[in-house]
C-alpha angles and dihedrals in degrees: 000000000000114000120221115236116263095230138035131194115240106206125202121185124212113201119209133174108254094218099060104000091242114166114255106170145307131226142177108258093191144254118304138183094222139022088237093063092053093043091057090060093043090051091052091051090050093048095053095040105045092166092063137065119222111202117189125214115197123204122183111225134178112259108242089211093056114116127179109240109229117244106257093200093068094058 
């Protein structure tokens, strides 16, 4: 049985104009298992919008699907 990870990364993106760093918007990118998974999406956004900066904020949260597997030895 595959165990779900205990923590996830909740990623929020702040969007700024590259020219003067004026705030445009922010949005929740989602919840990810690794920083790498979120960075792939942020990189794609940056690549297709060269006039904007995409700054990521990472927050570690407890995975709601995480369950402690009971110790089989104590049964």
